[in-house]
Each structure stands twice: as C-alpha cells, then as structure tokens.
N, C-alpha and C positions, 0 to 999 in steps of 0.2 A: 687434805680437801682439791677438787680442781679448781682453777680458775674460773671456768665455767661456770659451776658450781655455785663459787664464793660468788660470782658476780650476779647472777639470778638472784642467790641469797640477800647480797645487798637492794636488786631492786623491790623487792616485796617489802622491806623495810620503811619505805616513804608512802607506797600507798595506804598501808595497813595503818602508820601513825597516824595519815591524815584522815579516815575515815571515821574514827573518835577521838581525834586529839583534841583536849592536850591529855586526858583520863587514859587513853590508851598507849600514850607514849611508854610506861613502866613495863605495859605487857609487850610491845612489840619489840621491846629491846631484850627483854627477855627470850623472846622467840627467836629473832634474830642473832643473838648470841649462843644458843642452843645450833643454830642450823649453821653457825660457820665453826662448830668442835664438834661435827657428828659425822662418823663415817660407819658402813657405808650411808649412801644416799637412798631413801627408800624411795619406789616407782609412785607414792600416792601424794608425794610431797617433798620439796623443798628444803622444810622447816616441819622439825618432830612435834611432838605433844611438850607444851609449858604445865606444867601441873603446879597444884599449888604450893607445893614443897621448895619450887625453884623461885616463888615470888617474893617470898620473906623481904619485908624491906621497900618495894616497890609496888606495889597494890595499892590501894587508897581505901579496899574494902574487903571483909570477911566474906563478900556475896561477889565478885569479881573475880575473870580470871580469863586465860585464854587455853584453848586446846587446839592443839595441832593437828597437821593433816595425815599423819600415819597413825595417830588414835582414832582421827576420825576415820580411818580406813579401814581398821578393825572391828566398828560398830556393826554389828548385823541389823539391817534397819530393811523396814516392808515398804516405805515409801522417802521420798527425799528431803521430805518435811521432819522426818525424825532427826535428822542431822542436829535440830537444835535442842532433841534431850540430851544431849551434851552438857548442856544447860543446867545442872541440879539442880532438882524439882520440878523443872516442866515435865509435861505428860504433852503428847502429839497424837491425836487421834482422828477418826472422821464420822462424820453423821451421815454420809454417801460416799459412792463409789466414785472413779476418775479421776480427775485432772481440778474438780473442786479444791480451793484452797483447803488445808486440814482443819481442824479444831484442837485449839492450845490451851492449857491449864497450868497456871503458875500463882502463887502468892495470894492464894483467897480466890483468883479470880478464875471464871470461865469465860477466857478471852475472846470467847467466839471464835471467828477467822483471826484474830490479832489486834483488839480494839485498843489494849494497854501495853502492850509489846511491841516496840518497832524494830526490825531490820534493816539493816543495809546491805547490797551485793556490791565490794568493789566501789564503795561511797554512795549508790546510788540507791534512793531511797525502794523499798517493796511495798511497803504497806498503804493502801488507797483508802484515803478520806471520801466521804458521799460516794459510796459504791454503793452496785446495783444490790447488792446481794447482803451487805453487812459494813460498818464502818468499822476503818481500820484494817479491811482485808488483803490478805498477806499471803499470796500465793508462791508457793517456793517450790513446786513442781517440778519448774526448771533448771532444777540447780542441777551439776554434773559432783556428785561426791571426790571424783579421781582427781578434777581441778581445786578443790577447795583445799587452799594452802594453811587456812585456822579461822578459828572462831575467839573474837574475844568479846565476853560477855559484861555487862553490869547490870546491876539490881537495883530497884527503887530508883524514887525524884532527886538523886544529887548529884548530877554532874550538867554541868554549864552548856556543853556542845549537844545535849540531848533534847529535842522540844516534843512536839506531838508524838502521841500513841508511846509513851517512854514513860508513864506513871508508875507501874510494875517493873520495868526493864527493858534495856535494850542489848541489842547483837550485831556487831561487824562482821561479816563473812568478807574473807577475802580470796581471792583466787590468785592462783597461781601468775606467774610472769613467763615462767619458763620450762619445760621437761627435761629430765636427764635423758631420758631415750622416748622416741618415738613406739608408741604400742597401741595393739588393737587387743578389744575384750569384746568376748562373745559369751553370752548368758543364755540358761534356756532353765525353764522350771515348771511346776505344778500348774495347772488351769491356766494354759499356754501364755507361760510367762516367754517373752524375748526381749533381749536386749543385743544390740549391736555399739561399740563404742571406738571410733578412733581418736588418736591424739598424740601430737607431737610439737615439736621448736625446730626453728629454724632459723640460721644469719640472716637477716635481710638489710642490707645496708648497713647503718650505725648503728641497729638494734636488734631485738629478738622477736621474732615472730612465734606466737602460741597460736595452735588450730584446735579446734575438736567438734565433732561432729559424731550425733548420739539419737537411734532411734529405738523406742520402747514398743512393745505390745503386749497387754495384759487382759485377760478377759475375767479375770476372778473367780470365785467359787460361787458365782450368781446366776439362777436358773435363766437369767436373763444375758447372755454373756455380756461385759462389759464395754469389750472391744476398744481398748480406751489406746490411742495410738500418739506419738509423741516424737515427732521429729525436732531436734533441736541442735543448735550449734554458736561455737564461739568463737572470735579472733581477739585475736590480742597482742600490741605490739607497743614494745617499751624500748626506751632509750636510757642513756645515761644511769647515774648509778646513787646512792643516797645523799650524795652531797647535793647534784644537779640533776635532773632528768624526769622523765614522766610517758607519758602514753597514750592510748587509746582503744577502747575495746569496743566490739560490735555483738552483741548476743540477740539470737532469734530462736524462738518457740511457739510452738504452733499444738493445741489437744484437741481432742475427739473425743467423746465417749458417750455409750449409755449407762443412764446412771440406776443406783439401786438404792432409793429412798428407803428413811427409817419404816418402820412398819406397826402397829398396834400390836400388842401381844394377845390380845383376845384372837385376833383373825390367823396366829400364825397356825394353829392346829389344825385348822381346813384350809391352808392358804396352798397350793402347789409348789413345792422348794422348799416351804415353813421357813426359816429364819433368813433362808437366802432366795426365796421367794419377792413376787413384786405385785403388789396391785396394780400400779401403773407403771408397765413394761415400756411406755415412752417417754418415760425422762430421760433427759439427755444433755448435752452441753458441747460448749467450742470455746475456745479462750485462746488469745495470741499475746506476744509482749514482746517487743523489737524494743533494741535500748543502744543507744550509743552515748559510754562515756568516755571524757578525757580527763587527767592529770598534770600538772607540772609542779615540782618542788624544786627551791635553790635554796640556798644561807650558805653562812660562812661559820656555825659551826654554834657561836651563840645565839645568831637571829636567824630565824627559817622561817619561809614563806610557801607555801602550798594553795596552789588553786586548782578549782574542779567544776565540771560542767555536765548537764547529763540532758539527753534529750530520750525519752520513753513513749511509746503509741503501746496502748494497750487495747482489749477487746474481751468482750464476753457475752456469750450467747447462750443463758441459761434453761431451761424447763425444769421443772420441780411440781411435787406434787406430795402434800406433807399430811392434807386433813381429807384427802381421797373425796369424800361423796358427802358434803353440807350441802354443797349444790346436786340434787340427784339427778339431776335430766345431763349436765352436760362435766359434772365433775368438778374441780379443784385445783386442777392444773395451771400454774401460771408461769409466765417467760418473765423473766428479768434480762434486760440488755444493757451493756455498759460501753460506751467506747470514749475514748478520751486520749489527749495529749499533754505530756507531765514536762517541762520546762525548768529546769534550777541549776544551782551552786552553788558554791561555796567559798568560803578565802580564809586562811588562818595565818596569821605572825607568831610564833613562838619568841618570847628572849629570855636569854637565859643569863644569869648573874648570880651575885652574892650582897647584895647591894643592903638586906636585912640579916640573915644568918648565912649559916655555913653554904645554902645553895637555896635558892629561889628563881621560881619559873613564873611568868606571865604569859598567857595566849589570849590574842584578839581576835574573835572571828564574825566573820557575818554569812547567813546561811539566807538563801532564798528560793522558791518552788512554787510551781503556778499550776493549776489543774485546770484544765478546758473539757468537761464532761456532758456526753451525750446520755441520759436516762429514759429508762422506759419500763413500766411494769404491763403487761397482758394478761387476759383471763384464756386460758388456750386449752383445746380438748385434741390430745392425740397430737401434738404440736401445731395443732390450726388454729388460729387467731382467731378468737371470738368476740371480744371486746378488750378496748383500751383502759386500762385501769388511769393511768396518769405517766405525763412525760414530761421531763424536766431539762434545761440545761443550765448546768451550774457551774459557775467560775471560785476558784478559791484560790487566792494569794497568800503566800506565805513570806514575812521576812523576819528575821532576827538577828540581832547584835550580841554577843556574850563575852565575856572575861572571865579568866579564871587566873587564880592566883597559888600556888604551890609554894610555901617557903618550909626547906628543912633550918628548923632554929638552933638545933642541937644533935650527936648522934640518936638522940630516942625521942626527939620529939618534932611533929611536923603536922602544918595545918594547911587545910586546902577551902579556898574562900571562892565562890563562883556568884555570877549574876547575870541571869537572860533576860533581855530585852523583847517578848514577843508580839508580832503585829499580825492580826489577821485581817481579810476581805472577804465577804461571802456574797455571792449575788446567787439569786435563782431565779431562771425564768423559767414557771410553768403554764400549762395549760390550761388551769385553773389560775385567773389574776388574783385574786387573795391570798396565792399561796404563794406570791413572787417579792423577791425583795432583794434589798444591800444594805449591809451590815457591815460597818469596822470596829474593831475591838484592840486594843492594845493591852498588855499585862507583863506586869515583871515577876521574875520568877530567882528570889535568891538560894544559895547552897551553901553548905558551911561543912567542912569535914575535917576531923582529928587524929592523927596517928599517935600512937605511943607504941617506943619499940625498948623494954626495958634490958634486952640483952637480944645475942642473935636467932634465937628459939622463938622469940615469941612477939607477934606486933598486935596491938588493941585498937580496935576503930571506933569512932563514933560519928554521925553524919545525920543531918537532916536537910529537908528541899522542901521545895515547891514544885509542881509541874503543873500542865495544861493539855489537856483533852479537846480536840476539838469535836463538834457532833455535827452530824450531817447536816447539809444545808435544807436540806426540803422540810427536815421535824424544825429547822430553826424559825423556819417564816410561815411554815403552816397554820392556816388560822379557821379553815373549814374542812371538809371532809374531801377528798378530791374525785371523788369517784361516790354513784351510787351505791349506795348500800356500803359504803368503807366505812371505817370505825372515825368518827368523827373526835379532832383533835380535843381535851380538855386541857391541854398546857402545851406551848410551846417549848423545845429544847433550850437548853443556855447554851449560848453559841460556845464558849469553852466552860470546861468541869475543871474544878480545882482540886488537886490533890495535894496532900500535905502529910509527908513520911520523916521518919525516924530511924535511925539504927544503931545496935552497938554489936559490935563481935570483936572475934581474936583467932587469931591463925596461931598454932603453935607446933612446932617439932619436936615431939615429947619424947621418944623411943626411935631406936636406928629403924629407918627404913618409912616409919609412921610421920604421916604428916594429917592434921585433923582443925577444920575449921568451924568455929558455929557462930552463928548472927541470930540476933534477936531483932523483929522489926514489926514497924505499925504504920500504917497509911490510912486516912480519910479522904473520902471523897464527896462535893456536896453537893454530887446526884448519882443516882443510879440511871438515869433515863437514858436509853436509846431508841433511834428511828429503825423501825424492822422491815427491812427491806422487803421482807416477803410481803408484807400487809400494807406497805406502803404508806406507813405512816408510824407514829408514836404509840407505843403500845405498852412499854414497861414503865415501872414506877420511877417516880421523880425524888424519891426519900433518898436522904442522903445515907452513907454507907462506912463503916470502919472495916479493916482486918487487921491481923496481928497473927506473927507465926514466928516460928523456930525452924531453923534451918542447921544440920550436922555433916558436914562433908568429909569423907577420909579418903586416904589415901595410904595403902601399905604396900611396900616392897621388900618381903623379906629374904628376893634374891635377887641375882639379875636378870633371871629367866621367868619370874613372876609377877604381876602385877593384880592387885585387890584394890575398887574403889567401891565406896558403898556411901551414900547419899540417902539422906531421910528427911523429909520436911512435915510440918504441919503447921495449919494456919483456922483462924475463925473468920466467917464473915457476917456481918449484923448490920440492919441497919440501926441508925441511930435514935429514930425517933420511934420510941418504944408503941407497938400495936398491938394489944393484945388479942383483939379478932384475927386480925389477918396473921399476925406475927412476925419476927423481927430479923429472919433467918434470909440471906441473900441466894436465893434460888439458883443449883448448879455449879454452886461453889467449890473449888477443891478442898480439902480437909486434910486428908495427908497421902504422903506418896513417899516409895523408897525405890533405889535402884541399887543392885549389888551386881559387880560381875568380877569375874577373874580371867585374866590372861597370861596364857603361856607366849614366850618369844626369847629369841634368840637363845633356844636349846643346844647346849652341850652337845647332847647325847642326838640331836633332831635337825641339823643346821636346816634352815628355811622354812620351818613348820613353824606358824601362828595359829592359837588357836582362843577363840574369847567363847564366853559364857553368859550369858548376861540375864537377870531377873529385872521383871520391872512390874510394881503393885501400884494399884490405882483404887484406893479406899472409896467407899459408899460415899452419897453427896446427897446433901436436903434437896429435894427436886422442888418443893414449894416454900412459904414462906413459915409455915407453923412446923416443918420438919415430919408431917405425918408420912410422906413419900419419900423413898428415899432408892439411889440409884442403886445397883449390885456392886460391890467389888470386883474387880477383877487381877487375877496375878500371872503374868504370861513370862515364859523362858525362852529367849532367840540365843541361838548358836552360829558362829561364822569359825571355819576350818579354812585357811590358805596354805599352799605348802610350793615353795619357790624349786622346781624341780632344778634348775638351773640358769645361767645367768639370764637367759632368752626367754623361759616358760614357767609360768605360775598358774597351779590351777588352784580352784576355791569352791566352797562348798558350805552353803547358808540353810539351816532349819531355822524357819519363823514359826513362831507355835511350837515349839519342839516336841510338847506334850499334847498337843493336839487338844487342849482346854476348850471347851463352851465358856465363851464368853461375849459381853456387849461393847463393842468400839465405842457405842455410844447411846444413851438413856435420857429421856425427858419424860415430864409429865405434862402430858399435852391435849388440844382439843381435836379430835376428828371424828367422822362417821362414815362407815362401810354401806356398802352399797344394798338397799331392801332393808335398810336397818331401820326400826321407827324414829322418827325426832323426840330427843328428847325435851319432854314439856321444863325443864327445869334449867334450859341455856335459852336464850333468846334466839339464835339459829339453829337449834336441834341436836348440835354437837354434844359427844360424850368426852369426859376428861379420862385419861389413861395412861397407862405406861407404854411409851411407844420407843424402838430400839434399833438400831443399827449393829449386826453381827459382824465380831470380829473374825476374821479370817482364819479357817481352819490350819492344820498345816501346812507350811508352802515350804519346797524343797527347792533351790536353786543352785546351779552348776555351773562354773565359770570358768574361763583357759584365757588368760592373756600371756599374749605373745610383743615380746621388744623386739624391736628391727633398727 
C-alpha cells in the first residue's frame, strides 16, 4: 500500500473512533486493520467492509457492527437515506416525494422521521428535536455516498456515549478524509433523473484537502413533476495522523421540490394519474443545512484525548396536505417552518491499562448541544397564507457526563459498565402565553454488558440499559389549544421518555465462509406520546409500550468472488395497559423484515466487474390499535452493475424495482375528506377514516460513468 493511502487510512481512525467512542473503538480498529492490508484501494473508500465475521471478540453486541465504503458502494439505492438499510433490520421509505426526511422502521418502531434512532455524520448530530414536522427529524438527503468511509451502528440503549433519540439504536457515519484520485461521475435515469459529482483531494500545506460538489435533479414518476433540485458540497481539511491530528469540514446543502403527498385509496380510481396523481399539486418544500465541524485528537497510546465542536444552520419551509378538504372552502394545506442554529461539542479521554484484568479501558466524556429554534405552523391555500395556527421560539440545552469501563478479565470473559448523566433545559416562548415555560430535568442512565468467548468461533453477549428521549418543547408546555379550532391538549408530554432495554445474543463462525449472529431483545417505554407537528398539538397516546423481537444476520462467502448476506428481523409492539375496547397494538410498528443480497466481485473471468442483486421484504403492519386495519406487504428487488473498463473509466447500471412491482412506499389509516364529499355524521369534523398511501416508484433505470483524472 502506498504511503499516501496509509496516511489517509490513519487519518480516518481517530475521527471514526471519536464519533461513537468508546464503544466504536473496536469497530474502528477493525476497519483500520482492513484498510492497511487491502490492495488495490477502491475508488469509493479508503476502507473496505468490516462485516460481522471480522469482528469476533471485538464487538460488544450481536447487533452492532461496521459496514465499510466499498460494500456501501455496491448497494443499489433509490435515495441517499437508504444507506441506513445497511443496518440489519432497518427499512427506509418515504410518505412524500422530494427532499423531505425519509421514514424509518426498526425494532418494532415506526421511527417516523427518526424519533428513536440517532445518527451523526463526522460527529455532528443529524436528528433535530422540537422540529416543525416531527420529533427527532433525521434528514440524510445531503449525504454523498461516494464519500462515506463507513457506517458504525449499534442497536439498543446500552451505550453510555449515546444520548437523545437512541433508544432503538444509533449510527455513526464517517466521511473520508482523502481520496486516492480525483474523479467525476455523471448519471442519467428515467423520470428525468440527473446527477453530476466532482470530487478529489490535494496536498495543501501540512495536510490534505478533500473537496466534492454535487448536483441532483429528479422529477419522479408523478403526474406533477417533483423537480427536486439538490446542490450540495463538502470541503474537509485534515492534518496529522492517528496519534495526533484533526481537521475541519464545511458542508453546504440546499433542496427544493414539488411534493407528491399521500393519497386516499378511494380517490385513486377517478384521480388523473391514479397512484401517481395529486389532489393538491401545490404541496412543496425547500430546505438547507450548512455545517462547520472541527475535531482534534492527541495522546501517548495509553491515554488519548479527543475534542470536537460543531455549528449547524438549518432551515425547512414545507407545504403539505394530508387530509385535503375537511375545510371544504379553502382546503387543509398547511405550512411548517423551522429555522435553527445548533452549537455543540464533545470531549472524551480514554485510559487503557490492566489494573483489574488482562486489559482495562476507561473512557470519560462530556457532550453539550444547544438548539435555538424558530417554529411556525400556518393554514395555507395553494401556498398562500390564510391564518397562523401557532408561532414558537424554542431553546433546548443539553449536557451530559458519561463514563464507561471495559474489562477483559480473562481470554473468555469481558464486562462493560457505563453511566450517563443527562441534563436538559427546555424553554418555549409561544404566541399563546399559556403554552410558554421553562423546565430543567436531570436523569441518570446506567448501562451493563457481558461478553463470553468460549472459543475463537463464538461470542455470547448480554446487555441491559436505560436511555431517555426528549419530547417536543411545545408538547411539554401546552395547556390550552394554540389556535381556534385546534385540538385541546388532554395531557402534557413528558419532558423525557424513559426506555429500558435488554438483549442476549451470539455471533458464531460455524462453517467455512459462513458467519451468523442472532439477538433476542426487549424494550419498554413509559410513554408513546408524541407532539404532532402537522396538527401543532399532542394527539397520540400517552400509554406505555413494550417491544420485543428476534434478529438473525448472516454472511456467507462460498468463494473469493461471491458474497451472500441475509438479514431477518421479527418484532412485536404492544401497549402494556390493556384496553379491550381500543386494543393494545402500537399502530404502524414494524413486524417483520428481510433483506437478501448476492454480490459478485473480483471475478477471475471478468476482472473489473461487480454485480449486486438485493431483495427487500417489508411485512404488513397493524395500522390501528385493534389490528383490524393492516398495511400491504411489499417485496422489491434492486440491482446494481459496475464495470471498470480500465484504470480511469468505470461504467455503472442500476435497476431499482427491477421487476416493476406495484407497492406502497407508505400506508396509513388516517382521516381525510374529498372535495364535495358529504360530511361524515359520525365524526366531529366531518372527516372519514380510510387507507391513504404513497406509491412506491416503478422501475427506475439509471446509468453512470465515472472518470478518474
């Protein structure tokens, strides 16, 4: 391996370890080891995949792992957020088109836009609390897949360094610090898909500069063209090595689109465009994210230090219409506005020694985050202002101290202890004085883990932990209806929702080329109540819930040129306070999912050819508490083919929804009323309940060419 590539790989180690230290230290080390021993270096990443068979004895859980850039580059994806489907059991969909955050499902959750799964990119948080559209809003549309070095994921509330929004799990995405060569990629596809990406690296002063610029345009298959436009750029400067160094990165993204909202099924037969039509073609949105992050690390081998800081300016202006004509005169379109400044940082010191066992590691960390948010919810018609529902100015201050301790007592026994002290201050100043207030909350969150390794082929894990997820500040303080005709709050949100979880699992390398991991998990939460940004009020149940399930992940490499991976997940989600009338099932919770893929690579007979075929199954879900209404299951197959013609030129072909199946990307049982439809006498507002869907894209074909220079 060249010295430049080795240096670039070394630069990745520290930021990746910092992002989710200390729990990600083992994963980062596994990635680094692969990076320094693999030839040739792939264009997509300086590191390569670290799958579960490379991490025996190093992971702390059967449901944690690292997926490297080369493997991510082989995955066919419709949207950038689908990179998170590399997390086994995760399903990523969308209930509208354009640049709005995706819909996520994992471990018995409908995570909505990210409520209980946290994500960072180069250490900066992605989830947004007290967001105009949904708590924990996690927009990943600005990711550039070719720059992603890897994704480190961990499920469950078992990690002391993971705080808000991480009850179901968390993921750390690391961008590359350097590219082996400059390149330009051009893509064209059906439904007016166009993409242009230019990226490269250069030696500047004592360090290395990475730069990338990207533009995407996509209309989609809808009767009203989506006209999604996405200029996006990254500049990242790094110096030093794994022992001492750091860097700065600047990211800028803007997106604009015309949206295709979800549609009532009863309207599809007469709607122009059918499943791809629009009742309100004026739904639209625009968003931006500008982020500056910095990181520095130093140490002497046994004691290491890392510090990080970030500043993020974010905005969203979103026009949506999900119920259509409950207001028969003006329609039900509404505007959600969110503009915020996020300032934060973290520090961690790691001490390694052997004062109790064969190997001991202690980590001490501090994290802070401060959001200042301007929020507004308006009634609009064809994007024209009619009336203001509410306007709020929210401040959320967070701080946490955490400690974790890993001890390897013997060659076969390892323990992990952790404690997190979480502090929040919530403040809201609304245009309704009764819905304003200040509140401070402090909570401890202990963590515990045990790893048994009876032989080099088997690891057995047991874990338990507590975590807290914040609620929207508006729901915390609301005591009266915030606008005329709005829903009156029946109960305030808890400021913090407590979740308690436990898991047992095993990872085994049983036969040649095959590795399997299995995990049984349980999670309970003391509230399922959420503030609904669409309604501007608390509208969901305050009932406590429980979830449990099984995950089974497999990697099989029967030869040097074929990799097969198969992931299966099953879960149940119930309210724990039994109600015979309403029912006990948590609506929209994911029940079962499966992903099966085969990838051909390094073929002796066809050097330069890589082919991947991936099937994703999303089972039916209960849409209401009694289970009488269910979503339709979906099974979609995507394919990707790349051919490196020579050292400079690579061609690509993607077929998304290869067999052109008709499926729903999202489906709910919700309230609506069509234009001219008589009022429903059994409801207070005249609305009807029925299935509403957002159609999944038909077959999409995309071709690309990449030229290195």
